[in-house]
Backbone as a printed PyTorch tensor [residue, N CA C, xyz], in Angstrom:
tensor([[[160.2900,  58.6370,  25.2380],
         [161.1340,  59.4650,  26.2720],
         [161.0670,  58.8460,  27.6610]],

        [[161.8760,  58.4210,  28.3550],
         [161.8260,  58.0070,  29.7220],
         [161.8200,  58.9060,  30.7340]],

        [[162.4490,  60.0850,  30.5940],
         [162.6140,  61.0610,  31.6830],
         [161.5620,  62.1100,  31.4800]],

        [[160.5200,  62.1200,  32.3670],
         [159.6160,  63.0900,  32.2330],
         [160.0460,  64.4640,  32.4930]],

        [[161.1990,  64.7540,  33.1160],
         [161.6770,  66.1450,  33.2590],
         [162.5340,  66.5770,  32.1160]],

        [[162.7080,  65.7010,  31.1520],
         [163.6310,  66.1220,  29.9240],
         [162.6970,  66.9750,  29.0730]],

        [[163.2310,  67.9520,  28.2750],
         [162.4310,  68.6970,  27.4640],
         [161.9650,  67.9840,  26.3250]],

        [[160.7980,  68.1650,  25.9440],
         [160.2400,  67.4370,  24.7290],
         [160.6540,  68.3970,  23.4720]],

        [[160.8770,  69.6420,  23.6350],
         [161.1250,  70.5640,  22.6690],
         [162.2810,  71.4350,  22.9150]],

        [[163.4600,  71.3620,  22.0310],
         [164.6520,  71.8910,  22.3580],
         [164.7880,  73.0200,  21.2040]],

        [[164.9740,  74.3610,  21.5540],
         [165.0460,  75.3850,  20.7070],
         [166.4800,  76.0340,  20.7500]],

        [[167.1560,  76.0410,  19.4790],
         [168.5860,  76.6170,  19.5280],
         [168.4090,  77.8030,  18.7570]],

        [[168.5470,  79.1520,  19.2070],
         [168.3000,  80.2510,  18.3670],
         [168.6990,  81.4720,  19.1310]],

        [[168.2900,  82.5350,  18.4230],
         [168.5800,  83.9730,  18.9540],
         [167.5850,  84.4400,  19.9280]],

        [[168.2780,  85.1580,  20.9180],
         [167.3880,  85.8690,  22.0780],
         [167.7660,  87.2990,  22.0780]],

        [[166.7620,  88.0450,  21.9340],
         [166.9440,  89.5350,  21.8080],
         [165.9900,  90.3860,  22.6710]],

        [[166.4510,  91.5620,  22.8720],
         [165.5030,  92.3750,  23.4070],
         [165.2900,  93.3920,  22.3310]],

        [[163.7850,  93.6450,  22.0360],
         [163.3900,  94.4470,  20.9860],
         [163.0560,  95.8930,  21.6860]],

        [[163.6200,  96.7880,  20.9430],
         [163.3630,  98.2320,  21.3580],
         [162.6530,  98.7630,  20.3490]],

        [[161.3730,  99.1650,  20.6310],
         [160.4070,  99.5670,  19.6630],
         [159.9040, 101.0300,  19.6490]],

        [[159.9630, 101.5520,  18.6080],
         [159.6430, 103.1240,  18.6050],
         [158.4630, 103.1120,  17.7000]],

        [[157.4070, 104.0840,  17.9080],
         [156.2920, 104.2800,  17.0660],
         [156.3510, 105.8280,  16.7990]],

        [[156.2880, 106.1930,  15.4750],
         [156.1510, 107.5710,  14.9780],
         [155.2590, 107.7070,  13.8510]],

        [[154.8610, 108.9880,  13.5490],
         [153.8130, 109.0980,  12.4080],
         [154.5610, 108.7450,  11.0690]],

        [[155.8370, 109.0090,  11.0320],
         [156.4690, 108.7490,   9.6670],
         [158.0760, 108.4700,  10.2460]],

        [[158.7690, 107.7870,   9.1830],
         [160.2110, 107.5190,   9.4040],
         [161.0480, 108.8690,   9.0580]],

        [[162.1240, 109.0280,   9.8240],
         [162.9180, 110.1890,   9.5590],
         [163.5960, 110.0590,   8.2180]],

        [[163.8720, 111.0260,   7.5880],
         [164.7500, 111.0310,   6.3000],
         [166.1160, 111.1130,   6.8940]],

        [[167.0190, 111.1160,   5.7600],
         [168.4450, 110.9750,   6.1190],
         [168.7860, 112.3730,   6.7920]],

        [[169.4960, 112.1460,   7.9730],
         [170.0040, 113.2320,   8.8250],
         [168.8460, 113.9780,   9.6370]],

        [[167.6740, 113.5140,   9.4220],
         [166.5060, 114.0920,  10.2500],
         [166.1480, 113.3690,  11.5260]],

        [[165.6310, 114.2190,  12.3930],
         [165.0950, 113.5720,  13.5920],
         [163.6200, 113.7680,  13.6890]],

        [[162.8330, 112.8060,  14.0190],
         [161.3970, 112.9910,  14.2450],
         [160.9150, 112.6680,  15.6100]],

        [[159.9770, 113.1510,  16.1370],
         [159.4850, 112.9450,  17.4540],
         [158.5950, 111.7900,  17.4440]],

        [[158.9910, 110.7560,  18.3230],
         [158.0430, 109.6020,  18.3490],
         [156.8590, 109.8020,  19.2360]],

        [[155.8990, 108.8400,  19.0490],
         [154.6020, 108.8690,  19.9410],
         [154.8170, 107.8260,  21.1290]],

        [[155.6370, 106.8760,  20.8890],
         [155.5080, 105.6110,  21.9740],
         [156.7920, 104.8830,  22.0250]],

        [[157.2480, 104.3820,  22.9970],
         [158.3810, 103.4430,  22.8970],
         [158.0940, 102.2940,  24.0390]],

        [[158.4260, 100.9940,  23.6610],
         [158.1440,  99.8550,  24.4210],
         [159.4170,  99.0220,  24.2490]],

        [[159.7110,  97.9570,  25.2510],
         [160.5210,  96.9310,  24.8910],
         [159.9420,  95.6590,  25.2210]],

        [[160.2740,  94.5910,  24.3960],
         [159.6720,  93.4610,  24.3970],
         [160.8390,  92.3210,  24.4210]],

        [[160.7090,  91.3120,  24.9950],
         [161.5420,  90.1280,  24.9160],
         [161.3390,  89.5550,  23.4880]],

        [[162.4090,  89.1790,  22.7300],
         [162.1670,  88.6100,  21.4130],
         [163.4340,  87.9030,  20.9050]],

        [[163.4990,  87.8420,  19.6510],
         [164.4170,  86.9000,  18.9810],
         [163.5510,  85.7610,  18.4890]],

        [[163.8200,  85.3350,  17.1550],
         [163.0960,  84.2720,  16.5350],
         [163.1290,  83.0020,  17.4360]],

        [[164.4210,  82.6080,  17.9090],
         [164.4150,  81.4250,  18.7590],
         [163.7030,  81.5350,  19.9850]],

        [[163.7520,  82.6340,  20.9140],
         [163.1310,  82.7390,  22.0710],
         [161.6570,  82.8330,  21.8680]],

        [[161.3140,  83.4640,  20.7600],
         [159.7770,  83.4860,  20.4080],
         [159.3010,  82.1510,  20.1500]],

        [[159.9260,  81.5070,  19.4270],
         [159.4960,  80.0240,  19.3290],
         [159.4580,  79.1390,  20.5670]],

        [[160.2310,  79.4040,  21.3760],
         [160.4320,  78.6040,  22.6670],
         [159.1800,  79.1540,  23.5110]],

        [[158.8440,  80.4740,  23.5820],
         [157.7110,  80.9590,  24.3590],
         [156.4060,  80.2390,  23.7160]],

        [[156.3740,  80.2210,  22.4620],
         [155.0380,  79.7380,  21.6710],
         [154.8760,  78.3700,  22.0940]],

        [[156.0090,  77.4790,  22.0460],
         [155.8730,  76.0050,  22.3040],
         [155.7510,  75.7390,  23.7830]],

        [[156.1940,  76.7130,  24.7060],
         [155.8230,  76.4060,  26.1940],
         [154.2960,  76.8610,  26.3530]],

        [[153.8160,  77.9270,  25.7790],
         [152.5180,  78.2760,  25.9280],
         [151.5420,  77.3030,  25.4100]],

        [[151.9090,  76.4690,  24.4640],
         [151.1020,  75.3850,  24.0870],
         [151.1460,  74.0660,  24.9380]],

        [[151.9890,  74.2980,  26.0330],
         [152.0940,  73.0980,  26.8690],
         [153.3140,  72.0840,  26.7640]],

        [[154.1050,  72.5310,  25.8710],
         [155.3300,  71.8160,  25.5700],
         [156.4540,  71.9790,  26.5570]],

        [[157.1470,  70.8870,  27.0670],
         [158.1740,  70.9200,  28.0160],
         [159.3910,  71.5130,  27.0890]],

        [[159.7800,  72.8280,  27.3560],
         [160.6130,  73.5230,  26.2780],
         [161.9310,  73.9070,  26.9630]],

        [[162.8960,  73.6730,  26.1930],
         [164.3070,  74.1120,  26.6450],
         [164.9700,  75.0690,  25.6780]],

        [[165.4730,  76.0990,  26.0100],
         [166.0740,  77.0030,  25.1720],
         [167.7670,  76.7670,  25.2600]],

        [[168.3740,  76.9070,  24.1150],
         [169.8120,  76.8590,  24.0900],
         [170.3880,  78.1540,  23.3470]],

        [[171.1790,  78.8710,  23.9430],
         [171.7120,  80.0650,  23.1900],
         [172.5590,  80.8230,  24.2160]],

        [[172.7180,  82.1090,  23.8950],
         [173.7360,  83.1510,  24.7650],
         [173.0020,  84.4980,  24.8240]],

        [[173.0820,  85.1290,  26.0350],
         [172.5710,  86.4370,  26.4020],
         [173.9600,  87.1450,  26.7640]],

        [[173.8670,  88.3590,  26.8400],
         [175.0440,  89.1440,  27.3090],
         [175.0590,  89.4210,  28.7720]],

        [[176.0930,  90.0510,  29.4090],
         [176.0220,  90.3610,  30.7700],
         [175.6180,  91.6770,  31.0790]],

        [[174.8200,  92.3040,  30.1800],
         [174.3460,  93.6230,  30.3340],
         [173.0390,  93.5720,  30.9840]],

        [[172.3870,  94.7400,  30.9290],
         [171.1390,  94.9910,  31.5770],
         [170.0000,  94.0840,  31.1460]],

        [[170.1020,  93.7750,  29.7070],
         [168.9350,  92.9540,  29.2410],
         [169.0460,  91.4280,  29.5030]],

        [[170.2890,  90.8960,  29.7150],
         [170.5230,  89.6350,  29.9050],
         [169.6030,  88.9380,  30.9100]],

        [[169.6270,  89.4100,  32.3300],
         [168.6850,  89.0300,  33.1830],
         [167.1970,  89.0580,  32.8870]],

        [[166.8620,  90.1700,  32.2890],
         [165.5660,  90.3510,  31.9220],
         [164.9410,  89.2980,  31.0680]],

        [[165.7230,  89.0670,  29.9280],
         [165.3710,  87.9900,  28.9120],
         [165.3980,  86.6650,  29.5530]],

        [[166.4230,  86.2190,  30.4430],
         [166.2620,  84.8000,  31.1550],
         [165.1120,  84.8880,  32.0410]],

        [[164.7500,  85.9190,  32.8570],
         [163.6380,  85.8830,  33.7150],
         [162.2510,  85.6650,  32.9170]],

        [[162.1100,  86.4300,  31.7750],
         [160.9820,  86.3500,  30.8650],
         [160.7160,  84.9330,  30.4270]],

        [[161.8240,  84.3150,  29.9590],
         [161.6200,  82.9440,  29.5240],
         [161.3610,  81.9730,  30.6450]],

        [[162.0210,  82.1870,  31.7990],
         [161.6540,  81.2370,  33.0200],
         [160.1530,  81.4500,  33.2990]],

        [[159.6440,  82.6320,  33.2290],
         [158.1250,  82.9140,  33.5550],
         [157.3360,  82.2850,  32.5890]],

        [[157.6650,  82.2410,  31.4710],
         [156.9630,  81.5140,  30.4600],
         [157.0880,  79.9450,  30.4970]],

        [[157.8210,  79.4270,  31.4930],
         [157.9100,  78.0770,  31.5220],
         [158.9740,  77.3950,  30.7450]],

        [[160.0410,  78.1480,  30.4220],
         [161.1920,  77.6300,  29.6500],
         [162.1780,  77.2540,  30.4230]],

        [[162.9280,  76.0490,  30.2210],
         [164.1070,  75.6940,  30.8200],
         [165.2440,  76.4370,  30.1110]],

        [[165.6700,  77.3820,  30.9600],
         [166.9450,  78.2930,  30.4040],
         [168.1980,  77.7940,  30.9900]],

        [[168.3600,  76.6170,  31.5170],
         [169.6610,  76.0880,  32.0570],
         [170.8010,  75.7990,  30.9100]],

        [[170.3470,  75.7850,  29.7750],
         [171.3090,  75.8170,  28.5480],
         [171.5910,  77.1910,  27.9350]],

        [[171.0910,  78.3290,  28.4990],
         [171.4070,  79.5370,  28.0830],
         [172.5450,  80.2900,  28.6720]],

        [[173.6320,  80.5110,  28.1930],
         [175.0110,  80.8610,  28.6060],
         [174.7490,  82.5050,  28.8220]],

        [[175.4310,  83.0260,  29.8080],
         [175.4250,  84.4450,  30.0070],
         [176.9220,  84.7530,  29.5190]],

        [[177.1590,  85.4380,  28.4460],
         [178.5700,  85.5940,  27.8900],
         [179.1200,  86.9220,  28.3680]],

        [[180.3080,  86.9180,  29.2760],
         [180.8110,  87.9890,  29.8860],
         [181.4450,  88.9790,  28.8260]],

        [[181.2320,  90.1900,  28.9990],
         [181.8740,  91.3190,  28.2190],
         [181.0890,  91.4800,  26.9250]],

        [[180.1420,  90.9480,  26.6970],
         [179.2820,  91.0160,  25.5030],
         [177.8020,  91.4990,  25.8370]],

        [[177.2240,  92.3480,  24.9740],
         [175.8340,  92.7000,  24.9450],
         [174.8380,  91.5310,  24.6140]],

        [[173.6030,  91.5610,  25.1540],
         [172.7010,  90.9000,  24.5500],
         [172.3310,  91.1220,  23.0580]],

        [[171.7450,  90.3180,  22.4130],
         [171.1930,  90.8320,  21.0770],
         [169.9900,  91.6320,  21.2660]],

        [[170.0690,  92.5780,  20.4720],
         [168.9550,  93.6500,  20.2490],
         [168.3070,  93.8120,  18.9510]],

        [[167.1450,  94.3250,  18.8270],
         [166.5130,  94.6270,  17.7060],
         [166.0210,  96.0590,  17.8510]],

        [[166.4390,  96.9740,  17.1140],
         [165.6750,  98.3970,  17.1430],
         [164.7510,  98.5160,  16.1320]],

        [[163.4650,  98.5330,  16.4940],
         [162.3980,  98.3870,  15.4640],
         [161.5690,  99.8090,  15.5480]],

        [[161.4500, 100.4420,  14.3620],
         [160.9480, 101.6160,  14.0970],
         [159.5910, 101.2000,  13.3380]],

        [[158.4790, 101.8310,  13.9300],
         [157.0700, 101.5180,  13.1990],
         [156.3990, 102.9190,  12.9650]],

        [[156.0410, 103.0440,  11.6750],
         [155.4550, 104.3670,  11.3530],
         [153.9090, 104.3010,  11.4330]],

        [[153.2540, 105.2740,  11.0190],
         [151.7730, 105.5820,  11.2450],
         [150.9970, 104.5610,  10.3220]],

        [[151.5930, 104.0360,   9.1840],
         [150.9750, 103.0670,   8.2840],
         [151.1990, 101.6820,   8.8000]],

        [[152.1290, 101.3240,   9.9570],
         [152.2900, 100.1300,  10.3040],
         [153.5270,  99.4400,   9.7600]],

        [[154.2200, 100.2740,   8.8710],
         [155.3670,  99.7610,   8.2140],
         [156.4440,  99.7330,   9.1080]],

        [[157.5440,  98.9010,   9.2570],
         [158.6720,  98.9300,   9.9680],
         [160.0770,  98.7860,   9.4450]],

        [[160.8180,  99.3280,  10.2860],
         [162.2460,  99.1770,   9.7120],
         [162.9540,  98.6140,  10.9180]],

        [[163.9310,  97.6640,  10.8540],
         [164.6430,  97.0120,  11.9190],
         [166.1110,  96.9510,  11.6900]],

        [[166.7810,  97.4170,  12.7540],
         [168.1370,  97.0790,  12.7480],
         [168.4710,  96.1710,  13.8510]],

        [[169.1410,  95.0460,  13.6260],
         [169.6100,  94.1160,  14.5880],
         [170.8820,  94.0010,  14.8990]],

        [[171.2620,  93.9800,  16.1940],
         [172.6620,  93.8930,  16.6080],
         [172.7350,  92.5000,  17.2400]],

        [[173.5010,  91.5750,  16.8380],
         [173.5310,  90.1020,  17.2590],
         [174.0110,  90.0620,  18.6430]],

        [[174.9970,  90.8380,  18.9760],
         [175.5650,  90.6140,  20.4490],
         [176.0560,  89.1620,  20.7190]],

        [[175.5520,  88.8230,  21.8440],
         [175.9600,  87.3990,  22.3950],
         [175.3950,  86.3280,  21.5220]],

        [[174.4670,  86.6940,  20.6970],
         [173.9670,  85.5570,  19.7400],
         [175.0030,  85.2090,  18.7530]],

        [[175.8290,  86.1480,  18.6040],
         [176.8870,  85.8120,  17.4620],
         [178.2950,  85.0090,  17.9360]],

        [[178.1040,  84.9030,  19.1760],
         [179.2370,  84.0830,  19.9310],
         [178.9470,  82.5580,  20.1000]],

        [[177.6550,  82.3270,  19.6730],
         [177.2510,  80.7910,  19.7420],
         [178.3630,  79.9460,  19.0650]],

        [[178.7300,  78.8990,  19.8280],
         [179.9340,  78.0120,  19.3900],
         [179.6180,  76.5200,  19.7460]],

        [[180.7670,  75.8360,  19.8700],
         [180.6640,  74.4360,  20.1490],
         [179.8810,  73.9900,  21.4290]],

        [[180.0470,  75.0610,  22.3790],
         [179.3160,  74.8790,  23.6490],
         [177.9150,  74.7030,  23.5100]],

        [[177.2690,  75.5230,  22.5760],
         [175.7800,  75.5250,  22.3510],
         [175.5310,  74.0910,  21.6800]],

        [[176.3400,  73.6850,  20.7350],
         [176.1290,  72.6230,  20.0590],
         [176.1470,  71.4320,  21.0020]],

        [[177.0670,  71.3700,  21.8490],
         [177.1810,  70.2350,  22.8650],
         [175.9390,  70.2970,  23.8910]],

        [[175.3600,  71.3850,  24.2270],
         [174.2090,  71.7230,  25.1880],
         [172.9700,  71.2020,  24.3640]],

        [[172.8600,  71.6400,  22.9660],
         [171.6630,  71.0200,  22.2730],
         [171.7340,  69.6710,  22.1020]],

        [[172.9510,  69.1350,  21.7390],
         [173.0220,  67.5650,  21.6140],
         [172.5810,  66.7670,  22.8700]],

        [[173.0580,  67.3080,  24.0530],
         [172.5090,  66.5860,  25.3730],
         [171.2300,  66.7810,  25.5130]],

        [[170.5810,  67.8800,  25.2370],
         [169.1080,  68.0800,  25.2950],
         [168.3060,  67.3880,  24.3830]],

        [[168.7720,  67.0650,  23.1500],
         [167.8030,  66.4450,  22.1970],
         [167.9030,  64.9300,  22.3420]],

        [[168.6820,  64.3490,  23.2070],
         [168.8340,  63.0040,  23.4850],
         [167.3700,  62.4740,  23.7940]],

        [[166.7060,  63.1440,  24.5510],
         [165.3660,  62.7860,  25.0330],
         [164.2590,  63.4490,  24.5620]],

        [[164.4850,  64.3390,  23.5710],
         [163.4360,  65.2100,  23.1290],
         [162.9310,  64.7820,  21.6950]],

        [[161.7620,  65.2690,  21.5100],
         [160.8630,  64.9070,  20.1920],
         [161.1400,  65.8210,  19.1570]],

        [[161.4540,  67.1350,  19.4180],
         [161.5180,  68.3850,  18.3740],
         [162.7600,  69.0160,  18.7550]],

        [[163.4660,  69.3880,  17.7240],
         [164.5130,  70.3540,  17.8220],
         [164.1860,  71.5150,  16.8080]],

        [[164.0810,  72.8210,  17.0940],
         [163.6990,  73.7740,  16.5460],
         [165.0210,  74.8090,  16.3160]],

        [[165.1640,  75.2140,  15.0250],
         [166.3940,  75.7340,  14.5550],
         [165.7830,  76.9310,  13.6830]],

        [[166.6680,  78.1370,  13.6620],
         [166.3680,  79.2100,  12.8350],
         [167.7620,  79.7230,  12.1910]],

        [[167.6750,  80.3310,  11.1260],
         [169.0980,  81.0450,  10.6100],
         [169.1420,  82.4320,  10.9550]],

        [[168.9610,  82.6770,  12.2630],
         [168.9160,  83.9920,  12.6850],
         [169.6340,  84.0630,  14.0830]],

        [[170.5240,  84.8720,  14.3790],
         [171.1260,  85.0480,  15.6200],
         [172.0210,  83.9980,  15.9130]],

        [[171.6560,  83.0460,  16.8110],
         [172.6370,  81.9600,  17.3030],
         [172.6840,  80.7870,  16.1420]],

        [[173.8020,  80.9860,  15.4030],
         [174.0330,  79.9610,  14.3210],
         [175.3040,  79.2180,  14.5670]],

        [[175.3070,  78.0450,  14.0820],
         [176.4420,  77.1620,  14.2210],
         [176.9010,  76.6080,  12.9730]],

        [[178.0330,  76.3130,  12.7540],
         [178.4740,  75.6340,  11.5340],
         [178.2390,  74.1740,  11.7540]],

        [[177.2200,  73.6140,  11.2540],
         [176.8560,  72.2300,  11.5800],
         [177.5970,  71.3830,  10.5400]],

        [[178.3990,  71.8700,   9.6500],
         [179.1670,  71.0600,   8.6820],
         [180.4520,  70.4710,   9.5340]],

        [[180.8790,  71.1970,  10.7930],
         [181.9550,  70.9670,  11.4630],
         [181.8650,  69.6320,  12.1690]],

        [[182.7350,  68.6800,  12.1260],
         [182.5780,  67.4250,  12.8330],
         [182.5020,  67.6100,  14.2890]],

        [[183.2040,  68.6580,  14.7000],
         [183.0800,  68.9260,  16.2700],
         [181.8740,  69.2660,  16.8420]],

        [[180.7960,  69.7450,  15.9890],
         [179.5240,  70.0830,  16.6600],
         [178.6830,  68.7030,  16.7560]],

        [[178.8820,  67.7990,  15.9870],
         [178.1720,  66.4120,  16.0860],
         [176.7250,  66.5750,  15.6180]],

        [[176.4010,  67.7300,  14.8880],
         [175.1200,  67.8970,  14.4980],
         [174.8460,  67.4690,  12.9500]]])
């Protein structure tokens, strides 16, 4: 790799905001239970991999999409603060960012509902950004979660 500013690691994948509730037990059908705690975390399998790679010292770039909602800027800023190049992450107008609603009970079991949002709109533009980024990279990380592309299409070039 000749360009020291080029990412060594490129991640193409999902970017989510995790909305996490803690309660003693899960509600039954049609039931409401009172929770003990609520937190939000930046997440998504792709974004989590990018953060891990950056924390280990890798020059990391993320490719994907967030929505133009309240979570989009938070997700981008969190990745920037982790040292990730987010210049290849698009903000998709009129779409929500991906979210995961995670419920955790008193025995640490979880139930997750994921809404893909902008992740589900990934298309040829993300393929082009990934192709441009991997030209000088050593590693391309992919998941089958969130931002997926039909790599069989001759237009993606992957």
